[in-house]
C-alpha angles and dihedrals in degrees: 000000000000124000116274121225117192114200123194106213094195108127093357122131108246098228095048091046092049095048092050091048092047093050094048091046091052087054088060102260125134111240124206116186116195131186092029092164090064095056114116133230117202121227141055118324095232094052095044095050092042090053094050092046089052090052090052093046091053090065097085119198123358094263098049128065169276093069115200118190129234101203118085098234090052091048089054092049091048090051091052090048089057089061095051130074088239095167090066125070093246094053094043093054089047090051091052090056092063120091124180130197132185093215133020110277118226094250092058100042096096098036125100114266132197111236118206098191118149130174107256127202095188135078114277138189126203116238090233089063092049089049091052092050093054 
């Protein structure tokens, strides 16, 4: 079985978190991301929410794509997918090794987690708030 890496997304910038998870997954490690709703997106609230609403609007009818998720754990997984070559076998298998959760599941409460907190001097918006606005 491959090595498991548990990442706590609380206070982490979404793009940095996603690129780290994608890289480790391509190296063959299983990635579990917890507290996805507490991940941060940098920028102004109006622009961030407008951008995500535009991505959802682009989807068309329910049967056509692209499909863009509303829930925060699915947004994180979709962001990681954008950093993987998921149309190739290598990227698809890496994508399948990534699991995202909104809260911390009982089986991972006592285990050691990687925290990706950095001091930010810019405006940020929690992913939970973006998810509520969609």
